[in-house]
N, C-alpha and C positions, 0 to 999 in steps of 0.2 A: 436461193433455196427458201421459199416462203414458209414451209412447214418447220424448218429449224431456225427461222429468224436470222438467217445469215446470208452473206453475199459470197458466192464462190467464184473462183477463177479457174478456168480450164485452159491448159496450154495446147498448142497445136498437136502435141504428142499425146494428149489425153490425160495428163496429170492434173488432178483436182486438188485445190488448196482453198482454205478459207481466207478470203480477202478482208472480210469484216463481220463483226458480230461475235457473240459469245454463245456457243451452242449449248442447249437449245433455248436460252433465255430470251424473252421478248421484252421490249421496252423502248425508251426514247431517251438516249443519252449520247452526247457528242464526245469526241476525244479521238485518240489513236484508234484505228479501225479494229484492232484486236480486242479493245476494251469497250467499244461503242455498242449500244443496243439498238436493235431495229424491231419494228412491229410488222411482220409479214412482208418482207421486201418483194416487190413484183417487177414493174417496168424499170428499165435502165437506159440511160443515154450518156454519151460522152461529148464534150464540146469539140469544136472543130480542130483545136490545137492539141487535144489529148491531155490537157492539164487538169480538167475538172470533170468529175462524174456526178450524175444525179440518179438517185434511186427512189422510186415511189414506194412508200411504206404504208400498206393498206390498213394495218391495224392501228397505227399511231396517227393516221390522217395527216401525213407529212411527206416531204421530200427531203431525203438526206443528201447533203451536198458535200462532196469529197474533194480534197486536194490530192490528186493522184500521185504527185511527186513525194509528198510527205506521208501519204496514206493516212491522213487525218480527216475526220469529219469536221468540216468548217462550221456547219450549222444544220438544223433541221427546220425547214420552212413549212408552216401550217398551210394546208390547203383544204379542200372539201372532204367529205366523208368517203373513205375507202378508195384512195387513188390506186389505179391499176396500170393503165397505159401511160406512156411518157415519151415525148419527142422534144428534141432540141432544135430551135430555129436559129441557126448561126447568124443569118443576115439580120434578124431582128433583135438578137440578144435576149431571147426568151426561151423558157421551158414551159411546155404545156402538159398538164396532167388530165386524164379522164377520171373524174371522181364519181364512181359508180353509184354510191348511195345518196349523192346530192344531185344527180342529173345535171352536172355542170362540168365545164372544162376550166380549170384554174390556170392562170397565166402568171409565171414567175419572171421577174426582171433579173437577168443573170448578173448585173452589176450591183444592184442593191440587195439582192437575195430576199425580196419581199414579193408577196402575192399582190399583183396590181389589178387583177380583174378576174371575175368569174363569169363565164359565158354559158347561158342555158342551152342544153341540148335535149335529146329525147331520153328514153328510159334505160337505165343501167349502162352508161357508156363504159366500155372496157377497152376496146382496141383503139390504137392511134397510129396514123400514118401522116407523113409530111411531104409535100411536093414543093421543094425549095424554089424552083423556077417560077412557079405561079404564086408562091407564098400562101398556100392553102393547106389547111389541116383537115384530115378526114377522120371522123370518129365513128367507130362501130358501136351502135346502140343495141346491146344484146337482147333486152327484154321485148323490144318491139320490131326487131329485125330491120332496122333502118341505118342509114349512114348520114350523119350531119356533116356539112361542109362549112368550115370557118375561114374567113378571110383574115389572115394573120397580121397584115399591116393595120387594118382598121379594128381588129379584135372584135369581130362580130360574126354571128352566124349568117350565112347567105342562103342556104337551102337545106332541105332534108330529102333524101331519095330512098326508095325501097332498097333493101339489101337482102342477102340470103338469110335463112333461118338462123338465128343466134349470131348475127353479124358482129362478133367480138373482135377477133384478130384480123388485122388488115395491114397493108403497106400501100405506098403510093409511088408510081413511077410514070414517066411520060409514055404515051401511046407509041408503039413501034420500038420500044426498048427491048 
């Protein structure tokens, strides 16, 4: 819930509860999720085991890392300006964020919880998709309607292709799925 600086949980039955954040306070504070503060949470990803969650906080230029069992914010990792999209690469042990106002993708090592690289992309990257089989990340660059393709193993951009107008939100799946 970006406007209320909180993270909501919705059950399959439609019940909504606040998982993290203190309505409507914005900030950058670790701790038990009910006391933690977030700056406009946007993208979210969960690791393959369902033990750790990652939330891109656009206003605080960070990614909040959660222990989902204890419901505690482990840390907030600094990334580029205004992270919006976020994907988890289970095979590589990394989280990628699209940092819209820095025109980069930040790469976080999930073991050290440190930003290990920033990869240049096009203008105002917002959307993120990950194709695990090919270890490729796709980035929707909203301001110039392009899609950047990143090779996740080498952590480098390999091409940029034309996209639809405002190519922000996207996903990735094999052809024929």
